[in-house]
N, C-alpha and C positions, 0 to 999 in steps of 0.2 A: 542516442540517448542521454540526457544530461541528468543530474540529480543534484537536488538542494535539500538540506538539512537545517532546521533551526528548532528552537523551543518557543512554545506559546501557551500560556494559562496552565502551565504545568505538564503539558503534553509534549512530546517529540513528533515534529511534522517532517515527514519525507514526501518530497516532490520529483517523480519521475516527469521528465519533459521529452515529448516527441512520441518515438513509438519503442515498445519492446516486441521484438521478434527473433528470429533465428540467430541474428548477428548481434543483438544487444542483450539477450537475457541474461548472460553470465555477468556482464556488468551490474546490470540491475539487481541480481541475485547477492553480488559482492556488496553493494551499498545497502540493500534491504537487510541482509541478516547481520551487518555491522549496526544499523539503527535498531534491531530487534535487541541485540546484546546490550546497547548502551541504554534502551528504555528500561529493560529487564532489570538491568544493575541498578538502575535509578529508581525503579519501581513506579515507573510512570507509563501511561499510555502511548501507544503509536498509531498517529493518523497519517494514512496515506492521501495526500491530496492528489486527486486525479484530474484535477482541471485542466491542466497542460498535456495531459496523455491522450495522443491522438488513436492509439491502437495497442493491444495486447494479444499476442498469439498465445496458443496452448502453452508453450514452455514459460511465459510469463505468468500464466494462472498456476502453473505447477509451483514456481518460486513463491507465489503468494501462500500457497498451501504449506510449503515447506517452513515459511517465516511463521505461520500460525502455530505449527506444530511446535516449532523451536520456542516462541514466546510463550507458550502454554498460558497459565493463569496471571503469571508475573507482568506481562506485557499485552493487555488486549490491544488487538488491532481493529481501526475502524477506516473504511474506504469512505472518502468524502469527495464531494463536488464531481461526480462523473458526468462527462458530457453524454450526449444521447448515444453516440456509438459505444462509449465504455459501459454505460448504463445496460445497454442491449447484451454486450459481451458478458457482463456480470450475471445477467438474468438467466440468459440462455446456458450459462455453465453452471448455473444454480450456486454460484458463489453468494448470492444474497441470503443463502440459508446458512453459509460458514461464517459471515463476517457482518457486522453492523455495516450497513449503508446509509449515508446522510446525504442531503441534497447540497449542503453547502458547509464550507470548512467551520463557520462560527458555530454551527449546530454539534462540531466534534471536539471542540477546545473548550 
């Protein structure tokens, strides 16, 4: 799993690339929590661009929940551009009830 971070339109955008599974969730957690802290300190939203993410296991979903709890109202998190597989994972886990999910990155920033 790779991670890219950039700022666009006043939002911080994190891009996980590849798969988040039992071998990569800890790296994802470190990157995501760092991004949450950065967004919260700047008072900006955090967008997680899922366009290049192929898979997320339950451990990755748990990391999303931890990040949401840590962000609180200071850094709202939006999930953007999930592919069909990721959309199915989000819907089955009911994370679409926890996070705002948008079809494309442009709708989030």
